[in-house]
C-alpha positions in Angstrom: 41.2 65.9 -15.9 44.1 65.5 -13.0 46.5 65.7 -15.6 45.1 69.2 -16.7 45.1 70.4 -13.1 48.9 69.4 -12.7 49.7 71.1 -16.3 47.9 73.9 -15.1 50.1 74.7 -11.6 52.8 73.7 -13.3 52.4 76.7 -15.2 51.3 79.0 -12.9 54.8 77.9 -11.1 56.8 78.7 -13.6 55.3 82.4 -14.5 55.9 83.4 -10.5 59.1 81.8 -10.8 59.9 84.2 -13.8 58.5 87.1 -12.6 60.3 86.8 -9.0 64.1 86.3 -10.8 63.1 89.4 -12.7 62.4 91.5 -9.9 65.4 90.0 -7.9 67.3 91.2 -11.2 65.7 94.7 -11.8 66.4 95.4 -7.8 69.8 94.5 -8.0 70.2 96.9 -10.9 68.1 99.3 -8.7 66.2 100.4 -12.1 62.6 99.0 -10.2 63.1 102.0 -8.1 61.6 103.9 -10.8 58.6 102.5 -10.8 57.9 101.0 -6.8 58.6 104.6 -4.3 60.5 102.5 -2.1 62.7 99.5 -2.2 60.9 98.0 0.5 57.6 97.7 -1.5 60.1 95.6 -3.8 60.9 93.3 -1.4 57.2 92.7 0.0 56.5 92.2 -3.4 58.6 89.3 -3.6 57.6 88.3 -0.4 54.2 87.8 -1.8 55.2 86.1 -4.7 57.1 83.4 -2.8 54.5 83.3 -1.0 51.9 82.3 -3.7 54.7 80.1 -5.2 54.8 77.8 -1.9 51.2 77.9 -1.7 50.6 77.0 -5.3 53.0 74.4 -4.7 51.4 72.9 -1.7 47.5 73.0 -2.9 47.9 70.0 -4.6 48.3 68.1 -1.0 45.1 70.6 0.2 42.8 69.5 -2.6 41.0 66.0 -2.2 42.0 63.8 -5.4 40.4 63.5 -8.2 37.7 60.8 -8.2 38.9 57.3 -10.3 36.3 57.0 -13.5 34.4 54.1 -12.3 33.2 55.7 -9.1 31.8 58.9 -11.2 28.3 59.0 -13.1 28.9 62.1 -14.8 31.2 63.0 -17.8 31.1 62.5 -21.6 31.6 59.1 -23.6 35.5 58.8 -24.9 36.3 60.0 -28.5 33.5 63.2 -29.2 35.4 65.6 -31.3 36.2 68.7 -30.0 32.8 70.5 -31.2 31.0 67.5 -29.9 32.6 67.8 -26.5 31.3 71.8 -26.9 27.9 71.2 -27.2 28.1 68.8 -24.3 29.3 71.3 -21.8 26.7 73.5 -23.8 24.4 71.2 -22.4 25.9 70.3 -18.9 25.8 74.0 -17.8 21.8 74.2 -19.0 21.1 71.0 -17.4 23.3 71.6 -14.2 23.3 75.1 -13.5 20.5 77.0 -15.4 18.1 77.3 -12.6 14.5 78.5 -13.4 12.9 81.5 -11.5 9.7 83.3 -11.7 11.2 85.8 -14.1 12.4 83.0 -16.4 9.6 80.6 -16.6 9.5 78.7 -13.7 5.9 77.6 -12.6 3.0 78.5 -12.3 2.8 75.0 -10.2 5.7 73.0 -10.6 8.2 69.8 -8.8 11.7 71.2 -9.5 13.4 74.5 -10.7 16.3 72.4 -12.4 17.0 69.3 -14.3 20.3 68.9 -11.6 18.1 69.3 -8.6 16.3 65.7 -9.2 19.4 64.3 -10.6 22.6 64.9 -8.3 25.6 64.2 -10.1 23.8 62.4 -13.2 22.5 59.6 -10.4 19.5 58.6 -9.0 16.8 60.3 -6.9 16.0 60.6 -3.6 12.5 60.7 -1.6 12.7 64.2 -1.4 12.8 64.7 -5.7 10.7 61.9 -6.2 7.8 62.3 -8.5 3.8 61.3 -8.1 2.5 60.2 -11.2 -1.6 60.2 -11.6 -4.6 59.4 -13.2 -4.1 56.6 -16.2 -5.2 52.6 -15.0 -5.5 51.1 -18.4 -4.7 51.7 -21.8 -7.7 53.8 -22.5 -5.7 56.8 -21.6 -5.5 59.7 -18.6 -8.7 60.6 -17.4 -7.2 63.5 -15.5 -5.0 65.5 -18.3 -7.6 68.2 -17.3 -7.0 68.3 -13.8 -3.2 68.5 -14.0 -2.3 64.7 -14.8 -0.3 62.7 -15.5 2.2 64.9 -13.2 1.4 66.2 -9.9 3.0 69.9 -9.8 3.4 69.8 -5.8 4.7 73.2 -5.4 3.7 76.5 -6.6 5.3 80.6 -7.1 3.4 83.1 -4.6 0.0 83.7 -5.5 -0.5 80.2 -6.7 -1.7 76.6 -4.9 0.2 73.6 -5.7 -2.0 70.6 -7.5 -3.2 68.2 -5.0 -4.6 64.3 -6.5 -7.9 64.6 -7.7 -10.2 62.4 -5.9 -10.4 59.0 -7.7 -7.1 59.2 -9.1 -4.8 56.4 -9.0 -1.2 57.7 -8.6 2.3 55.9 -8.0 5.7 57.7 -6.9 8.2 57.5 -9.6 12.4 57.9 -8.4 14.1 59.7 -10.5 16.6 57.6 -12.4 20.8 57.9 -13.2 21.1 59.6 -16.5 24.1 57.5 -17.4 24.5 55.6 -20.5 21.4 56.7 -22.2 22.6 57.3 -25.4 23.3 53.9 -25.6 20.0 52.4 -25.0 18.4 55.3 -27.6 20.3 53.4 -30.2 19.3 49.9 -29.7 16.7 49.1 -32.8 13.2 48.8 -32.5 14.3 44.8 -34.2 16.7 43.9 -30.9 13.9 45.3 -28.4 11.2 42.6 -30.4 13.7 40.1 -30.5 13.6 39.9 -27.0 10.2 40.2 -26.3 8.1 36.9 -26.1 4.5 37.7 -25.4 3.1 34.7 -24.9 6.3 32.9 -23.1 6.8 30.7 -26.0 10.1 29.2 -24.9 8.1 28.4 -21.3 10.7 30.3 -19.0 8.1 32.1 -17.0 9.2 35.5 -18.7 7.4 37.5 -21.4 8.5 40.8 -21.7 6.4 42.9 -24.6 7.4 46.2 -25.5 4.7 49.5 -24.7 3.5 50.9 -27.9 2.6 54.4 -27.8 1.8 57.4 -30.5 4.1 59.9 -30.6 4.1 63.6 -30.3 4.3 65.3 -34.3 8.0 66.7 -33.3 9.3 63.5 -33.1 11.6 62.0 -35.7 11.5 58.5 -35.9 14.5 55.9 -35.9 16.1 54.4 -38.5 14.2 51.0 -39.5 11.4 51.8 -36.5 8.5 49.5 -36.6 5.0 50.5 -36.0 2.1 48.7 -35.1 -1.1 50.6 -35.6 0.1 53.4 -35.7 2.0 52.9 -32.6 5.8 52.9 -31.9 8.0 50.9 -29.2 9.1 53.2 -26.5 11.9 53.1 -23.9 12.4 55.5 -21.5 11.0 56.0 -17.9 9.5 53.8 -15.4 6.4 52.3 -17.6 8.7 52.7 -20.8 6.5 55.7 -22.4 9.1 58.2 -23.6 10.2 57.5 -27.6 13.7 58.9 -27.1 15.6 61.6 -25.0 14.0 64.3 -26.7 10.2 63.4 -25.9 11.7 62.6 -22.4 13.7 66.0 -22.1 10.6 68.1 -23.4 8.3 66.4 -21.3 10.6 66.9 -18.0 10.6 70.5 -18.8 7.2 71.3 -19.5 5.8 68.3 -16.4 8.2 69.0 -13.6 9.1 72.5 -14.0 6.5 74.3 -16.2 8.8 75.3 -18.8 7.1 75.3 -22.4 8.9 74.9 -25.6 9.0 74.9 -29.3 8.2 71.1 -29.0 5.3 71.4 -26.1 4.3 75.2 -26.1 1.3 74.7 -23.9 1.4 75.8 -20.1 0.6 72.7 -17.8 -1.1 75.5 -15.2 -3.7 77.5 -17.7 -3.5 74.6 -20.8 -2.7 77.9 -22.7 -0.3 78.2 -25.7 3.0 80.6 -24.4 5.8 81.8 -26.3 8.9 78.9 -25.1 10.8 79.5 -22.3 13.6 77.8 -23.3 15.1 78.3 -26.1 15.5 75.5 -28.6 19.4 76.0 -28.8 19.1 74.9 -24.8 16.7 71.9 -25.0 18.9 70.4 -27.8 21.8 71.3 -26.2 20.7 68.9 -23.1 19.4 66.4 -25.3 23.1 65.4 -26.8 24.6 65.9 -22.9 22.1 63.1 -22.2 22.7 61.5 -25.0 26.9 61.5 -24.8 27.0 60.8 -21.1 29.2 57.7 -20.0 28.0 54.8 -19.6 28.9 53.3 -16.0 32.2 51.5 -15.7 32.1 48.5 -13.6 34.4 48.2 -10.3 36.2 45.1 -9.5 35.3 43.0 -12.6 37.8 40.6 -12.1 37.1 40.2 -8.4 36.6 36.1 -7.6 33.7 37.0 -5.4 32.1 39.5 -8.2 32.7 37.1 -10.9 31.3 34.4 -8.4 28.3 36.4 -8.7 27.6 37.1 -11.9 27.0 33.4 -12.1 24.7 33.1 -9.7 22.8 35.7 -11.5 22.3 34.4 -14.5 21.8 30.8 -13.2 19.3 31.8 -11.2 17.5 33.7 -14.1 18.0 37.3 -13.4 19.3 37.7 -16.9 16.1 36.2 -18.4 15.4 40.4 -17.8 18.3 42.2 -17.4 20.1 41.3 -20.0 23.7 41.8 -20.0 24.6 43.0 -23.6 22.7 45.5 -26.0 24.0 46.8 -29.1 23.9 50.2 -30.9 23.0 50.7 -34.1 24.6 53.8 -36.5 24.8 57.4 -35.0 26.8 60.3 -36.1 28.4 60.5 -33.2 31.1 57.9 -33.6 31.1 56.4 -29.8 27.9 55.9 -29.8 28.2 53.7 -33.2 27.6 49.9 -33.4 28.8 49.6 -30.0 28.1 46.6 -27.6 27.6 47.6 -23.9 25.8 46.1 -20.8 23.1 48.2 -19.4 21.9 44.6 -18.1 17.9 45.3 -19.2 15.9 44.2 -22.4 13.9 47.8 -22.4 10.4 45.5 -22.0 7.4 45.7 -19.8 7.4 42.9 -17.7 4.5 41.7 -14.8 5.8 42.6 -11.7 3.2 40.8 -9.3 0.3 42.1 -7.4 3.0 43.6 -4.6 4.1 46.5 -7.2 1.2 46.9 -8.8 -0.2 51.0 -7.8 -3.3 50.8 -9.7 -1.2 53.2 -12.4 -0.2 53.1 -15.7 1.1 54.7 -19.0 0.7 54.0 -22.4 -0.6 50.1 -23.5 1.3 49.1 -20.3 -0.7 47.7 -17.4 -0.5 48.7 -13.9 1.5 45.6 -12.7 3.9 46.2 -15.6 7.1 47.9 -15.3 10.3 48.4 -18.0 13.0 46.8 -16.5 15.6 49.1 -15.3 19.3 49.0 -16.5 21.3 47.6 -13.2 24.8 49.1 -14.4 25.7 52.1 -12.1 23.2 50.7 -9.1 26.0 50.1 -7.0 27.0 53.9 -6.6 23.3 55.0 -6.4 24.1 55.9 -2.9 26.2 58.6 -3.5 23.2 60.5 -5.2 20.5 59.3 -3.0 22.2 60.7 0.5 24.3 57.3 1.4 21.6 55.1 1.1 19.6 53.1 -1.6 16.6 53.8 -2.3 15.5 51.3 -5.4 12.5 50.5 -7.3 10.4 52.5 -8.8 9.5 54.3 -5.9 12.1 54.2 -3.8 10.5 51.8 -1.2 13.4 49.2 -1.2 16.4 50.7 1.0 19.0 47.8 0.1 19.8 45.4 -3.3 18.5 42.3 -1.2 15.3 44.2 -0.4 14.6 44.9 -3.8 15.4 41.8 -5.4 13.0 40.4 -2.4 10.1 42.7 -3.5 10.3 41.1 -7.2 7.2 39.5 -7.9 5.3 38.5 -10.9 7.3 37.1 -13.9 10.3 37.5 -11.6 8.9 34.7 -8.7 10.4 32.2 -9.5 14.2 33.7 -9.5 13.4 35.7 -6.6 12.4 32.0 -4.8 15.9 30.5 -6.0 17.7 33.9 -4.5 16.5 33.2 -1.5 17.4 29.2 -1.4 20.6 30.2 -1.6 23.6 30.0 0.8 24.4 33.0 3.1 27.8 33.4 0.9 26.3 33.0 -2.2 23.6 36.1 -1.8 26.6 37.9 -0.5 28.3 37.3 -3.4 25.5 38.0 -6.1 24.9 41.1 -4.7 28.8 42.0 -4.0 28.5 41.7 -7.9 25.4 44.2 -8.5 27.2 46.3 -6.1 30.2 45.9 -8.7 28.0 47.6 -11.6 
């Protein structure tokens, strides 16, 4: 981007310089008097052009430096074709700049009026944008769908009342996740996810991750070699791993977060009635492509000795048993995503996180105390989108990386205890490693 800015400035400076030389020559010949009533006007024009050249030459010093690639979460994966870049930009515009109003379909009840308002810079959300989910306690399903479940729409357009949590409904707070690298996670095969699963803890390490098997909506196109269990399929997105792919996640977000209907989800969340789509399928698919092709976070200072030491400790105390470092994508028509190894630090499975993180709410077949392992890549950049502070775990309750580790229970208890037994310097190294991701 910086190279493009430099080239643009050079072109403008060159053109202004050429114009200045032409004006001076015309004045010397006095032929410009035919076009300018007063010679002083010509000199004033020259002064203005010269000032413009000076200002353009100086603006590079006035503008802030372009952030390094490893300091940003947004931006496309390298290697997209020209057509794919255009599709990415269309999705970027719809995601970050399209703000819905009552005229364009917002509400009548909603949480946000745009995608970008919950994912600043494609990073994690803030407590002010945290969502409330309610109504399900076990695999039998959500018994409060007729009362607005599973998403609480806490805002409303004039003339309507926002929703409230119904009496007797359990609920949980969900802080919006970062969006980067999602296309890689979408392309991990069901076979690879199942290979990481150990529901009966056969290896005796105390870890027994399982997939969330869910019945899919009719518009979903199954992944190649998708694995089914009783008509249900492995889902991988969301705090409970309840969304199958990025189309599923995006359709739900438009409908449940903004009250925006689509071809895929045509029922208004307030009235329950079928309506005409309030977002075009073209725009919605562009947003899905944008999410699929956002780059993976870039690790900072990976060769720092303290970071390397922390990485070794991370593995030694068992964190990697759930936060799997390396996964691989399957085939994709998008070449930069196809058959690639990547390092998200997740196994995309559900794990028992103990009673301390049991909110009494769930989705799909997950237990109330089970949570999908969140990817750790990009965690060190979380404060950039969270107002300069950390708000970690599913509901943002942890205000630091260390606090998030300590709050791990259930299957993570052994690793948590080992972390707390580390020396101060070793804890510092491990946290520095996580901060570098």
